[in-house]
N, C-alpha and C positions, 0 to 999 in steps of 0.2 A: 411619268413626268414628275412625280412627287420627289424623286431623288435630286432633281436640279432646282427645286423651288427656292430653297434657302441659299443657293450657291451664287456668289457674285462672280460675274465674268472676269473681274480683275484678280480673282483668286487663282486663275489658271496662269501658270508661268508663260511669258510672252514667247519663249523659245518653243514651247509646246503648241501655243496658238498658231505660230508661224508654220509649224510642221503640219498641223491639221489643215490650215489654209492651203499650203503647198500641195498636199495630197490631192485635193480637188482641182486646184488651179493648173496642175500639171495636165490633167485631162481636158480642162477647158482650153488650154493652150493647144493641145493636139487637135481638138475638134475645130477650133477657129482656124488653125493652120491648114487643115484639110479643106475647109470651105472658102477661106479668103486669103490664105498665104501667111507666112511667118511674120512679116512686117505688121500686118493688121492684128495678128494674134498678140504680139508683144505690145502693140499700142493699147489694145483693150485691157490686157492684164495690168499694164502700167497705170492706165487711167483708173481702173478699179481699185488698185492698191493705194493710189494717191488719194482718192475720195475717202477711203477707209482711214488713212492716216490723218487727214484733215478733221474728220469726224471724231477720231479718238482724241486729238488735241483739244477740240472744242469741248468734249465731255469732261476732260480733266480740268480744263480752265473753269468751266461752270461749277464743278465740284469745289474748286478752290475758292470761288466767290470774289476774286479780284483779278485784275490783269497780272498775270504771272511775270516775274522777272527771272533772271538766270539763277538766283538763289532757290526759287521755287522749282525751277527746272532741275537743278542739281539734286533736290530733295526727292524727285521721282525717278532719278536715274537708276536706283537699285531695281526697279521693275524690269529694266532691260538687261541688267547684269546678273539677275537671279539665276541660281543654279550654274554659276560660272559661264553664263552664256557669252559674256564679254569680259575680257581683262582690260582694265583701263589704267592708264598712267596719266594722272591729273597734272597739268602744268600750271594752271591758274584758274581760280574760281572766285567770282565776286558777283554783285548785282548786275554789273555792266558787261562782264567778260567771262567766258568760260572756254578754256582751251584744254583739250585732252587728246591723247592718242589711244586707239584701241590696238592692243598688241596681240590679242587672240580673239577670233570671232567664231563661235560655235554655230552661228547662223550660216556662215559661209561653208563650214565643214558639213553641216547637215544637208544643205542644198546639193553640195557636190556628191555626198553619199546617196542622195535620192536621184542622182542623174540629171539634176536641173540647175547645176552651178552656173550655166550660161544665162539664166534668167534671175539669179539670186539678187542682182541689183534692182530688178523690178519688184521683187517680193519683199525686200527689206531695205536695202541702202537708200533707194529713192524716197522711201517713207520719211526719212530723217528730216529733210528740209520741209516736206509737205506737212509734217506734224506741227511745225512751228506756225504755219499759216493758220491752223485752227487754234493752237494753244495761245499764241500771241504773235500777230503779224509784225510786231515791233522787234522780234527776235530774228536776226539774220544768221544763217549758217553757211560757212564755207568749208569745203573739203576738197583737197586736190588729189587724193588717192584713197583706195580701199583695198583691204585684204581680199574682198570678193573678186576684184579685178586683177589680183596677183601681186599687190604691193606688200611690203613687209608689215605695214601698219596702216590704220585709217587715221587721218589727221583732222579731227573735228575742231572747228573754231567758231564759237558763237559770240555775237555781239548784240547789244541793245542798240537799235537805230538811234542816231543822235536827233534830238528834238530841234526843229528849226527855230531860230531865235526870232 
């Protein structure tokens, strides 16, 4: 255990974290599918990944010490792009708006190589909006397509919710 004592979980690249998670979740999917059917298996995997994403968002927001805006969000984006995990084309970035396209997704490539590309959206893509719930519920994400589901790119659009007057 001494080897991991000084190690921060955030030192592990997210791409590697997702691979490790997927290695066990693949078996969890198989077991739940055998016992309760594929629909239930995907629902359980999706719910577990959602909870994880919300918790990760909360932890990063707490570490920041204030309600994050989209400038703060842009500052942590390198964690997801580390090791060329995502290639991003930024269209616009400010405190209120962040638009970008992902033109290469090694997460999708990795899940396909592992034989679980059909649930990659549960393991990674669906986490994106859920992360915002924990990070700052005032951040809204919209996306109409993903590489994971066969599109040429993922179109991420983030907005800070307008305050009611």
